[in-house]
N, C-alpha and C positions, 0 to 999 in steps of 0.2 A: 504493500500500500504506500509506495513512495517513501519508505523508511531507510533507504540506502542512498546517501549522497552520490551523485554521479550516474545513478541508474534512473533513467527518465521513465516515469509512467506516461499514460496517454494524456493526463491532465493533472493539475494540482488536486490531490485528494482533499476531502472535506470531512471533518469529524470533530464534534464538540462533546464535551462531558456535560451532562445535564444534572441539575440538582434533583433531589427527591421531590421537592415541591413542584418542579416542572412536570415530572411524570404524573404526579397526583392531579394536576390541573388539566393536562392535555392528552394523556395516553388513552383515556377511556376505560382504564382498569381501576377497580376499587383500590383506594390507597392501602388498605390493610393487606390486600393480596400482593400489591407491588412490593411492599416492605417485608412481609413475613413469609412469602412463598416463592420458591424457585420458579414455579409455573407462571405466577402473576408477574414477577419481575421480568422473566424472559418475554412474556407477551408484551409488556410495556416497552422493553428495549427494542424489540422488533418493530412494534407499531411506530415508535418515534423515528427509528432508522429509516423506515419506509416513507414516513411522512416527509422527513427532511432530506431524504435520499443521501444520508451520510454514507461514507465508504467504510466505516468501521463502527464497532460497538465496544464500549468499555463496561465490563462486568465488575462493579466495584463494591458489591456487598456479597457476603457468603450465601451459599444456597441453603434452603430449608425445605425439607419435604412437606408438602401441603398436609398430608395425613398426620404428621407429627405435630404441626401447629394446631390442626383441628381438634386433636385430642384434649387440648388445654383451653380451647376457646369456648366460652359459654354462649355469648351472642355478640352481634354487631348491630349498633343502631346509629342513626344519623340525627344529630341535634345541632341546629343553627349552622348547618353547612359543614359540620365536623363529624367524622366517624369516631365512634367510641367502641373500643373492643374490650369486652369484659372477660377476664381470665379466671380459671378455676381457683386461683389462689387469692382472689378478691381484688387484684390489681386491675387498673384500667389503662389502656393505651389510647390517647387522644391524638387524632390526626388533624392538625390545622390544614386548611385546603391548600396552602402554599408553603409549607415548611415541614421540617422533620418532626416525627411524632414525639409525644411527651408521655412518659410513664408515670402514672399517678398511683401510689400505694392504695390498701383496702379501698420465508420463501422468497422469494425475490432473487436479486442478484447476489453473487458471492460477497460476503461481508467479512472483514477482518475482525476477529474477536480478541479483545484485550481484557486482561484481568489485573487485579490490583493486590499488591502486598504493601507493607509499610516499612519505611526506613527504621533501622534500629534507633536513630535519634528521635524519631516520632514516638516510638514506643516509650522511650526514656521520658520525654516531656509529658506524655499522657499518664505515665505511671506515677510520676512525682507531682504533677500539677505544674502549671506554667510558672508561677512565682517561685516555688521551691526548686524547680529545675534550673531556672536562671541563677538563683542564689547558689545552688550547689556547683554550677559550672565555675563560678567565681571563687568560691571558698574551698572547694574540695575537688579540683579538676582530676586528680589521679584516680580517685574512686569512681568518678563519673565515667572516665575512660573504661575502667574495668566493667562497670555496669552496662555501658553501651555495647561493649564487645560481647558480653554475655547475651545481649538481645539480638545479635546477628543470627543466632540459631533459629529462633521462631520466625524472624523475618525471612530467612532463607527457606525454611521448611514450607511456608505457605507459597512462596514464589516458585519453588521447585515443583510442588504438588500441582499448582495451576498450569505451569509450563508442560509438565508431563501428562496432564489431563487433556491437552490439545489446544491450549491458548496459542494464538498467533503472536501475541506480545504480552509481556508482563510489565505493568507500570509500578514503579517504586514511588509511593506517595511520601514526599519529603517536605511537607507543608511548612515546617519550622526552620528550614535550612537557609532561607533568604534573609536579607536585611529588611528592616532594621532589627529584627529579632536576633540574628547572629551576625557578627562581623565576619569578613572573609578569613581573618586569622583563626577565629573560633571554628569556622566551617572546616578549615584545613585540619584542625585537631580533633573535633568531635563528630564530624560527619564523613569526610572523605574516605578515611581508611576502612570504615565499617560498611559503607555502601559499596565500596570496591569488593569487599568480601561477599556481599549478597549477590552482586552482579556475577562474580566469578562462580559462585555456587550454582546459580540458575543456568548460566551458559554452559557450565560443565555437564549438568544433568540434561540439558536440552539445547544442543548447539545451534539448532535452526530457529530458535525462538528469539525474537528481539526483546531487549530490556531497555526501558526508558524511564526518565525521572521527572516527576511532577514537583516543582518547587515554586512556592508563592513569594510575592514581594519583590524586593530589589535583588536581582541576581546578576545584573549586568557586569558587576565587578568580579564574578566568580565562575563565569562560563567555562573558562579553560580549566579551572580546578574541577568543575563537575565532569568535564571530559576525562579527567584522570581517574575517575571511578570505573572507567570501562563501559559506562552506559552507552547505548546506541543512539539516544536522542534525549532532547529536553522539551518538556511540556510547560505551558502557561506563558512564559516570556512576557510577564506583565509590562505593558507600555507605561510611560509617564501619563498621568501622575500616580497611577496605581503602583507602578514599579519604576525601574529605570532602564529597561531593555529596549533598545531600538533594533528592529528586525534586521535592518541593513548592516548594523555593526555586528550583530550575532552571526549573521551569515558569513561575514568576513573573518570573524574570530574562529568559529568552530564549524562552519557550514560544510567544510570538506570532510570532517570527521564524523559529524553527527547529523541526524535529521532533526528538524525543528518543528514544533507544533504550537500554534497559539498566536498571541500578540494582538488579537482583536480586543478592544476595550469592552468587557462585558458589562461594566457599570454604565458607560456612555450609551450602550445599546438600549438601555431602558428608556432613554429619552428620544429615541428615534421615532419620528412620526411619518416620514416619507420614504419611498423606495430609493430616492436619490441619495439620502443619507447613508443607507445601508450599502448601496452600490459603491459610493466613494470610499467608504471605510474598508469594505472587503476587497475591492479591486486593488487598492493601494497595497494591501498585504499580499495578494496573489502575485502582483507584478514584482514586488520586492523579494518574496520568498521563493518563487519558482525557478529562477535561473540555476541550472545545474542539478535540479531535482532536490529531493530531501526536505520538502516543506509540506505540512498538512495544515490547511486552513481551519482555524478553530478560534473560539474565544479564549482569552487568557483566564484560566480557571473555569469554574462551572457557569452555565447559563442560569441567570437568576430566574426564580419562579415566574415573575411578572413580565419577563421579556415576551413580547407578542409573538406567537408562532409564525406569523407571516414574515417576520424578519429572518428567522432560521430557514424558512422555505425558500428564501431567495439565494441562499449561499451556494448550493450545488449547481443551480443554473448559471450563476455567475462564474463558478469554476469551469463549467462546461464551455462557457463563452470566452473567458479570458485566460484560463489556465491550461489550455491544451498544448501539449508538446508536439512539435512537428517532426522531430527527429530524435 
């Protein structure tokens, strides 16, 4: 799917990651089925891929057999536009129409399938909590290094399992590795060596599977460091003011080594009201990213729930018009 720089596809591929809220609002599948069942999520993935004519699908939540979920589900009701799922332990899961759920106590064309594992550093931050993790990095860096190294094993285990199960690509979610959360110096110490191990483990187990890295925020100062992890590509490339990555500069720095995905301003897209705005924004990215291959048209990070579907429906036709390779 255009993930090897220098190998030209027929046109610039298009593939955006969608938020759960976007699936809830627009897939036509009940939110609780999207979130809790493999069948429902797969149906939503395929429905949105076909609607937007994306060239790939990212499977970014683990599978759950529908019958296993059904055993513990008492009932589902809709109140004020929100699904309420009552469980046999007395808990309730509430699904806002455009956001992730809240737990309350008592066919078509061939599509590239991508799955997601998480960076050891992401596990570290989630395990300690944001404030404690940052404090520990400053006050006890050696123990942090040991803990992050220990988290390579679960990160790799999931990535290898997904790759061996038939994924075309495995995304390493490294949402906390950009600035201003981390400096490039801290990235070199706490992220790079451990993501390198995860990439090596996945590629060793499944040599034909592509591995790429999702990093939010300001990463323009560390693209070459990210390349040192052995990753095959970089996802999001948040443009200013969300981040500091200019697509033309990223192509020049690492475009010969890695494929690049993203750089459309997903927040700005919320304000688009005319096709001309979408066309200008997307065509700029296509024309900048496509030379030499290795670019996937996408929003930087996930599409917000309230982005109008007609905006996304424009992207593949624009790639078909503007992003076709002639040789």
